[in-house]
N, C-alpha and C positions, 0 to 999 in steps of 0.2 A: 749512383752505385759503382763500385770498382769491379773491374773485370776479374774473373777468377778462372773460368773455363776457357780452353783454347778453342779456336774456330769460330764460325759464325752461324747464326741460326738460319733455318730454311723457311720460306713462305710459299704457301699455295693460296690462289684466289678461287675460292669455292663459290661457283655461281649457280644459283638455284632459283628458277623463275625470275622474279624481279626483286628478289631479296629473300633472306631466311626468315624474317618475322612473318608469321602466318597471315597477318593482317596488314603487312607492309605494302601490299599492292595497292591498297586503299588510300595510302598516303598520297598528298598532292604532288610529292616530288619523285614518286616512282615512275618507272617507264613502262607501266603496264600495257599501254597502247602499242608499244613496239616489241612486245614479247616474241613475236615470230618474224621479226625484221632483222635480216642479216647485218645491215648497217649498224643497228644497235649493239650486236654482239661484237662487231669489229671495234667500236668505241671502247666497250668494256675491256677487250683483250688488250687494246693498245694502252689503256690506263694501266693495267696490271704490268705490262711490259715497261712502261715508263718508270714504275715503282720497282723494277728489277726483281719481280717475283720469279722464283724457280719455275712455277707451272700455273696455268689456269686449269681449273678442274670442273668438269660438268658431270652431275649425277645423271641418273636415268631411272625412270619408273615405266614399267610395261603395261600400265593401266591408266585410265582416266579416273582422277579423284572425284568422288561424289560425297556430299552434296557440293555443287560447284560454287560455293561461297568464297573459296580460296582460289588463288591463281592455280590452274590446272593444266595438264597437257604440256608436253616439251617436244622439242626437236630432237631427232636422232643425233646423239652427241658426236658419234665418230664422223658422220657426214658434216656436221657443223664444224668440227675442229679441222676438217680437210679444207674447208673454205677459209677458216681463220689463219691456217697455215699460210695462206697467201697474203694476209693482211699484216703479219707479224714476222719477226726475223730471228728473235732469240728464245722467247718464252716457251717453256715446255707445254705440251697440249695433252692433258690427261682426260679420258673418257671412261665412263662406267660401262661395262658389258657384263650381263648376267651369264654364269655358266649353266644355269638351270634351263634357260630357254633360248639357247643358241647351239650351234654345232661347231666343234673345234675348227674345222678347216675354214669355214667361213669367218670365224674370229681371227684365225691366224692371218688370213689373207687381208681382212680389213685393217688390222694394226699394222702389218708390215707395209701396206700401201700407205697409211698415214705416215709411218716413220720415214718412207722414201720421200713423200711429197714434202715433208717438213724439214728434211735434212737431219733426221735424228732427234726429233723433239717429242716423239710419242710416249704416252704412258697409259697402261691399262689398269683401271680400278676394278679388281676382281670381286663381284658380289655373287650372292646365291639367291637373290630376290627375297620377297617377304611374304606375300599374301595369296590367298586362293584366287583373288580376282585376277591376278597375272596367270595363274594356272588355267582358268576358264578361257582367256584370250587365246591360249594355245591348244585348246581342245582337250584340256586334262581336267578331271574331276576335282583334284586336290593338289595342293602345294606338298611337295616331298617334305618329309620330316627334316629337323634341323641337322641331326648328325649325318643323315643320308646326303643331304645337299652338299656337306663339306667333302664326303667321300667321293660324290660326283665332281666336285670342283678340283679336287686333286688330280684325278684322272684327266679331266678337261685340260688343265694346264700342262700335264705331261705330254699330252698329244700336240698341243699348240706349240710347245717348245721344240719338240722333235720335228714339227713341220717347219718352223723357222730355220732350223738346222739343215734342212733337207737339200736346199739349193745354195751352195756356198758362192759367196761373190767372187772367190778366186777361180771358180770354174768358167767365169765369162771370159772367153777368148776374143770373140767378135773379129776374127781374122777374115776380111773380105776376100784376100787372094786365095786362101785354101778353102773357103766356104764353111769354116767351122765357127759356129756360134758360141758354143759351150763345151768344155771338156766334160763328157759324161761320165769318165772315170771318177770324177771328184763328187758326183752327186751322192747323197747320203739318204737313201730311201727310208722314210718313216715306216716303221713296222710296229704297231702298237695293237694289243688285244686285251681289253680290260673288261671289267664287269659292266661298266655303263658305256664305254666309248672304244672304238677301234678305228684304225686307218691303216692304209697300205699304199703308199704313193708319195708324190712330191708336191710341195707347194709351188704354184705357178707364178710366185713372186720371189725374187732372190732375198738371201738373208738380209734383214733389216740393217740399216747403217749402225744402230746401236747393238747389234747382236740380237738382243731382245729389247723391245720397248720396255720401259721401267715397269716392274710389276708391284702393284699396289693393292693392299687388302684393307677393306673398311669393316671394322667390327672388333669387339673386344671379348666375346665370350670364350670360353675354354676352347671348343673347337676351332674358333676363328684364330685365336692365338697360336695354337698348334699348327694351323695351315699357314699362317703368316711366317712363323719361324722356318717352315720347311721351304716356302717358295717365294715369299715377300721380300721386297726391298724398302718399301714404305709402308707404314700402317697409319690409317686415319682412325682416331679414337675420340670418344667423348669422355672428357674428365673434367670435373668441376671444382676440384680442389687440388692444391699442390701435394698434399700428402697422398691422396689417392693416385695422382699422376705419377709420383715417385715410386709408389708400390708397383703400379702397372709397368713402368719403365724397368725396374728391377726384374720383375716377373718375366717380361718378354725377352730380356737379355739372358736369363737363365735358360729359357726355352731355346734360344739360339745355340748356346753352347752344347745343349743336349742334342741338337740337330747338326753338330759338327760344323757350325758356323762361327765366325768371329763375332765377339761382342761389338756391337755398334754398327754392324752390317745391315741393320734394319733400322731405318730412320722412323722415329715416333713423332707424329704430327697431330696433336689434339685439335679439335675445332674451337674457334674463338670468334664469338660475334660481338663487335664492339659498337657502342653508341657513344659518340664523341661530342665534346662541347669545348669551347674555349675556357669555361669554367665548369665546376662540378654542378652548379645550379642550372646552366644551359643544357648539360648532358641529362640531368634528371627530368628536365622539362621535355626533352625529346623522348625520354623513356616513357613518360606519362601519356604523351600524344599517341604513342604506339599502342600502349596498354588500353587506351580508351576506344580504340578501333576494334578490340577483340570482344565479340558477342559473349557474354557469360555462359550462355547455353553451349556455344562451341568449346569453351574451355572445359566444361563438364564432359562433353561428348569426346574430347581429345583424351582425356584420362581414361574414360570408360573404354575406349577403343584400344589404347595401349595396353591396359590391364586386363582386357577381355572380360569386363564385368560392368553390368549396367548399374551406373551410380545415380541415375536420374531420380531414384526414389530417396536419396539421402540428402540432408542439408548441404548445399553447395558451399556455405561458409564454415562447415563443420570439417573434422579430420577424416582422413581416409578410414573407412570402416574395416573390421576384420574380414578379410576375404581369402579364399584359397590361394595358395602360392601362385602368383601370377607368372614368375619366372619359369617355374616347372610347367605350367600350362601353356606358355607361348611357343608358337611354331614359328615366330618371325624373328626380331631382333632381340634374343635373350639378354644380351648384355645391356642394351638400352632399357629394357624393363627392369632390370636390377638396378641400374643408375636412378630411375625414376622413384623406385621404392626407397632407395638410400637417401635421396634428396628430400622426400617427404618426411622421412623420420627425422633426419639430421636438422632440418630447418623448421619442423613442426608446422608444415604448411596445410592449409585447408584445401579441399578439393579444387576449388576455383583458383586459389593461389598457385597450385601445382599446375593446373591446366594452363594458366597464363605463362607460367614460367616455361612450360614446354613449347607453347605456341611462340614465345619470344625467341627462342634459339634452338628448338626442336631436341632439347635435352643437352646441348653443348653448353659450354661456359659462356655466359653473358657478361660483358664488361661495360660499365657506365662510368664516365669520368673524362679527364683531360688526356691529350696525347702524351704528355709526360708521365702521367700516372700509368697509362697502358704500357709504355715502354718500360717502366719500373717493374710491372707485373711480368711482362715477357722476359726481362732479364733475370728476374728472380727464378722463374720456371726453368730457364735454359742453364744457368749457372747451377741451379739445385738438381739438375739431372731429372727434371720432370718431363722433359721433351727435348727433341732436337730442332724443333721449330713449330709453326702453327699453320693450320689451315684457316685463313681468315674468311669469315662468313658475314658479309655485309648485310645488315638487317634490311636496308632498302637500297636499291640500285637505281640509277648509278651513283647517287650522291655520297653514300657511306663508303664505298670504294674510293672516290675521289678524295674524301677527308683522310682516310687512312694513308693513301699515297703521298698527299700534299702535307700532312702534319705529323704522322707517326714515323714513317720510313725516314725522313731526315734526322729525327732524334735517335733512331736505331744506328744510323750510319755514323753520326757524330760520336756516338759511344763505341764505335768499332765493332758492333754487333751484326752488322749487315753490310753487304756489298754496295759499293758505289757504281760499279759497272760490271757487266757480265764478263767473265774471264773465258769462258768456253762458249760453244755453239750448240751442244747437245743437252738434252736434259740429264743425262748421266753426269756430264761434266758439271752442270749446276749443282747437282746433288752429291758430287764426290763419289759416284758409284763406278765401279769397274765394268768394262765391257765383258759380259760373260763368254767363256770359252764354249766351244761345241760340247753338246751333251752335258751341260753344266749340272743339271739337276740329276741326270743319271749317275754321275760321279759322286754327288753327295749322297744319293741313295746307297750306292756300293759302300761308302764309308761307314754308313749306319748299319749295313747288313752284318 
């Protein structure tokens, strides 16, 4: 394909358990036995860095998944990335942290610390959590409503960014002779009083090297898009066709303009889960191997759980029955539920086919084919303004990340679509994002007022 669009695409390595395929942990090449071993994660991070990825990204769940027939449980991602900062040099380090079940001061301190430890490579994936099980773990009877969670998240981020601004690096004098450690006149005390959160004081960690760690939002619902347009710098989304991705790209950029932000200031990176082979036949064989590991009953249970409707009494090889609007009923990931319904209708999938599709890549786009064919698809989406890059979701780790780095990255590099070396040292530099000024979001809010 010929180059049309200027610039290069961005890549994140999304690490989830021992792979994104629901049954991938059962594959003989998975690293399931090392799931809680730091040396295993060092290997993964170094592979992604060898592939010149912008960042490595770890999700987080605040509950244990039952039934425990799938890989379940995960290390705290911020703590894990602090360790991986010592095992890597350039790659960005992005962790999920929920605004629903944390406190702003603790979140500000943890990410400021990670940014200092890593020399400016931290990113925060801002989520609002999903299920009542998480609420129960924190002594709450019920998960807050979808719209309420985003109202809480906006306040949460406002508090965190004010705290990051509270202790300027410039105030550090460290004058032994005079005994002056810092110029207190430069401190910017955070004073915030909202409906959900408040603070009055100073963070006990100086402003992060990046100003703010890169702010990432995962989700595509209406409230999620508005939230991302107001504070986000990267958005992780699930899109399964170029047409839907282009529509989403246009919609998000229109919201940016409405929020007094420049078009293109929010990078859009859909998930992409590749099953690769040297030939199409080999890739299809790998796909079948993974599909055969999925229990049919689990496929039905997956669809039932996502749509909050018991489908056990319907023929598994039949179509989705007429059910009450699951998007309206969902208090979890509304955009993902809508995607599931659209996918079932568009491809005329049976319940079990839909379940297997979801368990293969958790609702994200799955690709099966050769490295050259995958590079074709990525170039088409990038040139067609369906995305600014991709969040690569290896079905089975570590092998599928190795395959992408060894066989797809060189093709992208030959086409001029992707960097051959890191040109900067911080995550913001990798992504082409400016360092935010003090009170960045306060000023944006004043423009909208």
